[in-house]
C-alpha positions as CSV (number, residue, x, y, z in Angstrom):
1,M,-16.0,47.7,28.7
2,K,-17.2,46.8,32.3
3,L,-19.5,49.4,33.8
4,W,-18.2,48.3,37.2
5,Q,-14.5,48.2,36.4
6,K,-12.4,50.3,38.8
7,G,-8.8,49.8,37.7
8,A,-7.7,46.1,37.9
9,T,-7.9,44.3,34.7
10,P,-10.5,41.5,35.2
11,D,-9.3,37.8,34.4
12,P,-10.7,37.0,30.9
13,A,-11.8,33.4,32.3
14,I,-13.9,35.1,35.0
15,I,-15.4,37.6,32.6
16,E,-16.2,34.8,30.0
17,F,-17.9,32.7,32.7
18,T,-19.8,35.4,34.3
19,T,-20.9,36.9,31.0
20,G,-22.3,33.4,29.9
21,K,-24.7,33.8,27.0
22,D,-25.7,37.3,27.6
23,R,-24.1,38.7,24.4
24,T,-26.6,36.6,22.4
25,T,-29.5,36.5,24.8
26,D,-29.4,40.2,25.4
27,L,-30.0,40.9,21.6
28,C,-33.6,40.1,22.3
29,L,-33.8,42.8,24.9
30,A,-31.9,45.5,22.9
31,E,-34.9,47.4,21.6
32,W,-36.5,47.4,25.1
33,D,-33.3,48.6,26.7
34,I,-33.2,51.5,24.3
35,T,-36.9,52.2,24.9
36,G,-36.4,52.4,28.7
37,S,-33.3,54.5,28.2
38,I,-35.4,57.1,26.1
39,A,-38.0,57.3,28.9
40,H,-35.1,57.7,31.5
41,A,-33.4,60.4,29.5
42,I,-36.7,62.4,29.2
43,M,-37.2,62.1,32.9
44,L,-33.6,63.1,33.9
45,A,-34.1,66.4,31.8
46,E,-37.4,67.1,33.4
47,I,-35.9,67.0,36.9
48,G,-32.7,68.9,35.9
49,L,-30.1,66.3,36.0
50,I,-29.2,66.7,32.4
51,S,-29.6,69.7,30.1
52,H,-32.1,70.2,27.3
53,D,-29.4,69.8,24.8
54,E,-27.9,66.7,26.3
55,R,-31.4,65.3,26.4
56,N,-32.0,66.0,22.7
57,G,-28.5,64.5,21.9
58,L,-29.3,61.4,23.9
59,L,-32.7,60.9,22.3
60,K,-31.3,61.3,18.8
61,A,-28.4,58.8,19.6
62,L,-30.7,56.3,21.1
63,Q,-33.1,56.6,18.3
64,S,-30.2,55.8,15.9
65,I,-29.2,52.8,17.8
66,F,-32.8,51.7,17.9
67,Q,-32.9,51.7,14.1
68,K,-29.7,49.7,13.9
69,V,-31.2,47.2,16.2
70,K,-34.5,46.9,14.0
71,A,-32.3,46.7,10.8
72,G,-30.3,43.8,12.4
73,G,-27.0,45.7,12.5
74,F,-26.6,45.9,16.3
75,R,-24.4,43.6,18.1
76,I,-22.7,43.2,21.5
77,E,-19.0,43.3,20.8
78,D,-16.4,40.9,22.3
79,G,-15.3,42.3,25.6
80,I,-18.7,44.0,26.3
81,E,-20.7,42.2,29.0
82,D,-24.3,42.9,28.1
83,V,-26.7,45.1,26.1
84,H,-26.7,47.9,28.7
85,S,-22.9,48.2,28.5
86,Q,-23.0,48.2,24.6
87,V,-25.6,50.9,24.4
88,E,-23.7,53.1,26.8
89,K,-20.5,52.5,25.0
90,E,-22.1,53.6,21.7
91,L,-23.7,56.6,23.3
92,T,-20.3,57.7,24.7
93,E,-18.7,57.3,21.3
94,M,-21.3,59.3,19.6
95,L,-21.7,62.0,22.3
96,G,-18.7,62.1,24.5
97,P,-19.3,62.9,28.2
98,A,-23.0,63.4,27.6
99,G,-23.3,59.7,26.8
100,K,-22.0,58.7,30.1
101,K,-24.9,60.6,31.8
102,I,-27.5,58.0,30.6
103,H,-26.6,55.8,33.6
104,T,-27.5,58.5,36.2
105,G,-30.0,57.3,38.7
106,R,-29.9,53.7,37.3
107,S,-28.2,50.4,38.1
108,R,-27.9,47.5,35.8
109,N,-30.3,45.8,38.3
110,D,-33.2,48.1,37.4
111,Q,-32.2,48.2,33.8
112,V,-32.5,44.4,33.4
113,L,-35.7,44.5,35.3
114,I,-37.2,47.3,33.1
115,D,-36.0,45.3,29.9
116,L,-37.4,42.0,31.0
117,R,-40.7,43.5,32.0
118,L,-41.1,45.4,28.6
119,F,-40.1,42.3,26.8
120,V,-42.4,39.9,28.7
121,R,-45.4,42.4,28.5
122,S,-44.8,42.3,24.6
123,E,-44.3,38.7,24.3
124,I,-47.4,37.9,26.5
125,D,-49.5,40.1,24.1
126,D,-48.1,38.4,21.1
127,L,-48.7,35.1,22.6
128,A,-52.3,35.9,23.3
129,I,-52.7,36.8,19.6
130,N,-51.5,33.4,18.5
131,I,-53.7,31.7,21.1
132,G,-56.6,33.6,19.7
133,S,-55.8,32.3,16.2
134,L,-55.7,28.8,17.3
135,F,-58.9,29.4,19.4
136,E,-60.7,30.6,16.3
137,K,-59.5,27.6,14.2
138,L,-60.7,25.2,16.9
139,Q,-64.1,26.8,17.2
140,S,-64.5,26.9,13.4
141,L,-63.7,23.1,13.3
142,S,-66.1,22.6,16.2
143,E,-68.9,24.2,14.3
144,K,-67.9,22.4,11.1
145,Y,-67.9,18.9,12.5
146,K,-70.5,19.2,15.3
147,E,-72.8,16.7,14.0
148,I,-70.2,14.0,13.3
149,L,-70.3,11.6,16.3
150,I,-67.3,9.9,17.8
151,P,-66.8,7.6,20.9
152,G,-65.8,9.3,23.9
153,Y,-63.2,7.5,26.0
154,T,-62.6,7.2,29.8
155,H,-59.9,5.0,31.3
156,M,-58.7,4.6,27.6
157,Q,-61.9,2.6,27.1
158,P,-65.0,3.4,24.8
159,A,-67.5,5.1,27.3
160,M,-70.2,7.4,25.8
161,V,-71.1,9.2,22.6
162,S,-69.2,12.4,21.8
163,S,-68.6,14.5,18.7
164,F,-65.8,16.2,17.0
165,G,-67.7,19.4,17.7
166,L,-67.3,18.6,21.4
167,W,-63.7,17.6,21.2
168,F,-62.4,20.6,19.3
169,G,-64.6,22.9,21.4
170,S,-63.1,21.5,24.5
171,Y,-59.6,22.6,23.7
172,A,-60.9,26.0,22.6
173,E,-62.4,26.5,26.0
174,S,-59.3,25.3,27.8
175,F,-57.3,28.1,25.9
176,A,-60.0,30.5,27.2
177,D,-59.0,29.6,30.7
178,D,-55.3,29.7,29.9
179,L,-55.8,33.4,29.1
180,L,-56.8,34.1,32.7
181,L,-53.4,32.9,33.9
182,L,-51.8,34.9,31.1
183,S,-53.5,38.0,32.1
184,A,-52.7,37.5,35.7
185,A,-49.0,37.1,34.6
186,R,-49.2,40.3,32.6
187,S,-50.7,42.2,35.5
188,I,-47.9,41.1,37.9
189,N,-45.3,42.0,35.3
190,N,-46.7,45.4,34.2
191,R,-45.4,47.5,37.0
192,N,-42.4,49.8,36.7
193,P,-39.1,49.0,38.5
194,L,-37.1,51.9,37.0
195,G,-35.5,54.0,39.6
196,T,-35.2,51.3,42.2
197,Q,-31.5,51.0,41.2
198,A,-29.8,48.2,43.1
199,G,-32.8,47.7,45.3
200,Y,-32.3,50.4,47.7
201,G,-33.6,53.6,45.9
202,S,-31.5,56.8,45.3
203,T,-30.6,60.1,46.8
204,L,-31.4,61.6,43.4
205,P,-34.8,63.2,42.9
206,L,-36.0,60.7,40.4
207,N,-39.6,60.9,39.1
208,R,-40.6,57.4,38.8
209,M,-44.1,58.1,38.0
210,R,-43.0,59.9,34.9
211,T,-41.2,56.9,33.5
212,T,-44.3,54.8,34.4
213,E,-46.4,57.0,32.3
214,L,-44.0,57.2,29.4
215,L,-43.6,53.4,29.3
216,E,-47.3,52.8,29.7
217,F,-47.1,50.6,32.9
218,D,-50.1,50.0,35.0
219,G,-48.3,51.5,38.0
220,L,-45.1,51.6,40.0
221,L,-43.3,48.7,41.6
222,Y,-43.2,50.7,44.8
223,N,-40.9,49.2,47.3
224,S,-37.2,49.3,46.1
225,A,-36.1,46.2,48.0
226,Y,-39.1,44.4,46.5
227,A,-37.9,45.1,43.2
228,G,-34.9,42.7,43.9
229,L,-37.3,40.2,45.4
230,S,-39.6,40.4,42.3
231,R,-36.7,39.0,40.2
232,G,-37.6,35.4,39.6
233,K,-41.2,35.9,41.0
234,T,-42.3,37.8,37.9
235,E,-40.5,35.4,35.5
236,M,-42.1,32.4,37.3
237,A,-45.6,34.0,37.1
238,A,-45.1,34.3,33.2
239,A,-43.6,30.8,33.0
240,S,-46.6,29.4,34.9
241,A,-48.9,30.9,32.3
242,L,-46.7,29.5,29.5
243,A,-46.9,26.1,31.3
244,S,-50.8,26.3,31.3
245,V,-51.0,26.9,27.7
246,A,-48.4,24.3,27.0
247,Q,-50.4,21.7,29.0
248,T,-53.5,22.4,26.8
249,L,-51.3,22.1,23.7
250,S,-49.6,18.9,24.9
251,R,-52.7,17.1,25.7
252,F,-54.2,18.1,22.3
253,A,-51.1,16.9,20.6
254,M,-51.3,13.5,22.4
255,D,-55.0,13.2,21.3
256,V,-54.0,13.9,17.7
257,C,-51.1,11.3,17.9
258,L,-53.6,8.7,19.4
259,F,-56.4,9.5,17.0
260,M,-54.0,9.1,14.0
261,T,-53.2,5.5,15.0
262,A,-54.2,2.6,12.7
263,E,-56.3,1.3,15.5
264,F,-58.2,4.7,15.9
265,R,-58.2,6.5,12.7
266,F,-60.4,9.2,14.0
267,I,-58.3,11.8,12.0
268,D,-55.6,12.1,9.3
269,F,-53.6,14.7,7.4
270,P,-52.3,14.8,3.9
271,D,-49.1,13.1,3.0
272,E,-47.3,16.5,2.9
273,Y,-48.0,16.9,6.6
274,V,-46.7,13.6,7.8
275,T,-43.3,11.9,7.8
276,G,-42.0,8.4,6.9
277,S,-39.5,5.7,7.8
278,S,-36.2,5.0,6.2
279,I,-36.9,1.2,6.2
280,M,-40.7,0.9,6.5
281,P,-42.5,2.0,3.4
282,Q,-46.0,2.1,5.0
283,K,-45.1,4.5,7.8
284,R,-47.1,7.8,8.2
285,N,-45.7,9.4,11.3
286,P,-47.3,12.3,13.3
287,D,-43.8,13.9,13.9
288,V,-45.2,17.4,14.0
289,F,-47.5,16.6,16.9
290,E,-45.0,14.5,18.7
291,L,-42.6,17.4,18.6
292,I,-45.3,19.7,19.8
293,R,-45.9,17.4,22.7
294,G,-42.2,17.2,23.5
295,K,-41.6,20.9,23.3
296,A,-44.7,21.6,25.3
297,N,-43.7,19.2,28.0
298,L,-40.3,20.9,28.4
299,I,-42.0,24.2,28.7
300,L,-44.0,22.7,31.5
301,S,-40.7,22.2,33.3
302,I,-39.6,25.9,33.2
303,P,-41.5,27.0,36.4
304,G,-39.6,24.2,38.3
305,Q,-36.3,25.3,36.8
306,M,-37.0,28.8,37.9
307,A,-38.0,27.7,41.4
308,S,-34.8,25.7,41.7
309,L,-32.8,28.8,40.7
310,T,-34.4,31.3,43.0
311,S,-35.8,29.5,46.1
312,G,-33.8,30.1,49.1
313,L,-31.8,33.0,47.8
314,P,-31.3,36.0,50.2
315,S,-32.9,39.4,49.3
316,G,-31.1,41.7,47.1
317,Y,-29.5,40.9,43.8
318,N,-27.9,37.5,43.2
319,R,-26.1,36.6,40.0
320,D,-28.1,33.5,39.8
321,F,-30.8,35.7,38.3
322,Q,-28.9,36.0,35.2
323,L,-29.8,32.4,34.2
324,L,-33.6,33.3,34.2
325,K,-33.3,35.3,31.0
326,Q,-32.6,32.5,28.7
327,L,-35.5,30.3,30.2
328,V,-38.0,33.2,29.6
329,I,-36.9,34.0,26.1
330,D,-36.7,30.3,25.0
331,G,-40.2,29.6,26.6
332,F,-42.0,32.3,24.6
333,S,-40.2,31.4,21.4
334,E,-40.8,27.7,21.6
335,L,-44.5,28.1,22.6
336,N,-45.2,30.5,19.8
337,D,-43.6,28.2,17.4
338,C,-45.8,25.3,18.6
339,L,-49.0,27.4,18.4
340,I,-48.2,28.6,14.8
341,I,-47.4,25.0,13.4
342,T,-50.5,23.7,15.1
343,I,-52.7,26.2,13.4
344,K,-51.1,25.2,10.1
345,M,-51.7,21.6,10.6
346,L,-55.4,22.0,11.5
347,E,-56.0,23.9,8.1
348,S,-55.7,20.3,6.5
349,I,-57.1,18.0,9.1
350,K,-59.3,15.2,7.9
351,V,-62.0,13.7,10.1
352,S,-63.6,10.2,9.9
353,S,-67.4,10.5,9.5
354,D,-68.5,6.9,10.1
355,L,-66.8,5.9,13.4
356,I,-69.9,5.0,15.3
357,D,-71.0,2.6,12.6
358,K,-68.3,0.1,13.8
359,P,-69.6,-2.8,16.0
360,L,-66.8,-2.0,18.4
361,Y,-68.7,1.0,19.5
362,N,-72.2,-0.5,19.9
363,N,-72.2,-0.3,23.7
364,I,-71.3,3.4,23.9
365,F,-75.1,4.0,23.5
366,S,-76.0,2.1,26.6
367,T,-76.0,5.2,28.8
368,E,-78.6,6.8,26.5
369,A,-80.6,3.7,26.7
370,V,-80.7,4.0,30.5
371,N,-81.6,7.8,30.2
372,R,-84.6,6.8,27.9
373,L,-86.0,4.5,30.7
374,V,-85.4,7.3,33.2
375,K,-87.5,9.7,31.0
376,Q,-90.2,7.0,31.1
377,G,-90.3,7.2,34.9
378,V,-88.0,4.2,35.8
379,P,-85.8,5.0,38.7
380,F,-82.2,5.5,37.5
381,R,-80.7,2.6,39.5
382,D,-83.3,0.2,38.2
383,A,-82.8,1.4,34.7
384,Y,-79.0,1.1,35.1
385,K,-79.5,-2.6,36.1
386,Q,-81.9,-3.4,33.3
387,I,-79.5,-2.2,30.7
388,A,-76.5,-3.7,32.2
389,E,-78.1,-7.1,31.8
390,I,-78.4,-6.5,28.0
391,V,-75.0,-4.8,27.5
392,A,-73.5,-8.0,26.1
393,K,-76.0,-7.9,23.2
394,G,-75.0,-4.3,22.4
395,D,-78.3,-3.8,20.7
396,F,-79.1,-0.2,21.4
397,P,-80.4,2.5,19.0
398,K,-77.9,5.1,18.0
399,T,-78.1,8.5,19.7
400,T,-78.7,11.8,17.8
401,I,-77.3,15.1,19.0
402,Q,-81.0,16.3,19.2
403,E,-81.3,14.1,22.3
404,Y,-78.7,16.3,24.0
405,T,-80.1,19.7,24.9
406,H,-78.2,20.9,28.1
407,E,-75.5,23.4,27.9
408,G,-72.2,22.0,26.9
409,S,-73.5,18.8,25.4
410,I,-72.9,17.5,22.0
411,G,-76.3,19.0,21.0
412,N,-75.7,22.4,22.7
413,L,-71.9,23.2,22.4
414,C,-72.2,26.8,23.6
415,N,-69.5,28.0,21.2
416,R,-71.0,31.4,21.0
417,E,-70.9,31.8,24.8
418,I,-67.3,30.5,25.0
419,K,-66.3,33.1,22.2
420,M,-67.8,35.9,24.2
421,L,-65.8,34.7,27.2
422,F,-62.6,34.5,25.3
423,D,-63.2,38.0,23.5
424,E,-63.7,39.4,27.1
425,R,-60.6,38.1,28.4
426,M,-58.5,39.1,25.4
427,K,-59.1,42.9,25.9
428,V,-56.2,43.2,28.3
429,F,-53.6,42.2,25.8
430,K,-53.0,45.5,24.0
431,S,-49.5,46.9,24.7
432,K,-47.8,49.2,22.1
433,S,-44.7,47.8,20.3
434,A,-41.2,49.3,21.0
435,E,-41.5,51.2,17.7
436,E,-44.8,52.7,18.9
437,L,-43.5,53.6,22.3
438,V,-40.2,55.1,20.9
439,A,-42.2,57.1,18.2
440,K,-44.5,58.5,21.0
441,M,-41.7,59.6,23.2
442,M,-39.6,61.2,20.4
443,K,-42.5,63.7,19.9
444,I,-42.2,64.9,23.6
């Protein structure tokens, strides 16, 4: 079944190539396609384009298909191009001519836009929940190990005194900033394109504000031509937010891999959480974090792939956009998997408590020695030179966290303030699930 077919039988090779992976990809959008169709049917009845009985029949049939999707029994049949075509086919089989009326006032262009925007909104909110769980774990570890000192590195050389509390907490705050980009992507995404059709509106008296209200969008995507231009722009906003989270995760994974080496041994994990070698009996490999790093770095490439797909395209719909869907779906899936396994790994992390006792790290206390002279009234540059002269001896008293009092230092981590910041930013991520939206609309 081809919604665009007018008589000639399409060449199978052409159909197979242009359909691509949509028959599998679109299964991720099925519940949202039906959710959007329910809102559309309600609106069509309210403006008089379908009868009350037709509306009720469509809603009942759509709910039945929705339940089939949730039960795992829905599939896009061979010869059917996409989820929109499959849903319309099943409606027509169930209702006859009334099923064909669901496409009134719609194009597959605004259908895929509505599906993706509902899907992305839900995925963003689910991702925020997983980020929140990892944030809580990092803050918990920051508090638990805040008094255990470690060397801090710059230029890959021992530099100054740090702590596990500061290290864990730094990544927690990074995720707090990642939420800002995620919330911005959510705002860009959460506008209703339904009714813009192929990008040029319709002569039908569609009530677009009604579907906006039913689907709980923040507002309309007003200009019909911009709806077409927004394809790729919205996905890239979401992908950029994913990339920001992935960058934080990639750097954390790199730290873990480095800190687990025999030379560092800052941290470790139980044998059940590491892998080995087929020929080297001693090997304990951080494969989980290497894969997290690799997957996160691939996610970082998604905005660039999207830019390559969409930059320079003319206005209006272009079939290139079809290739964006898989990038979006895979990006959310891979990033969520990485967040979940990171949380699991951190449940069993082991930290070393005697790192700064090693002679290797004697000189990391030299900056504190400079500061002690400064507090006695010695000009900083003179104090710096005095200590530089005795650095070779490495004879400096160890620092305690009590010597650090300013906000954000090892003695004053500000975890409570960071938590307040994070919680405030989490408030925007609260959309209803597809089941909740359908249940609400079925009561109308």
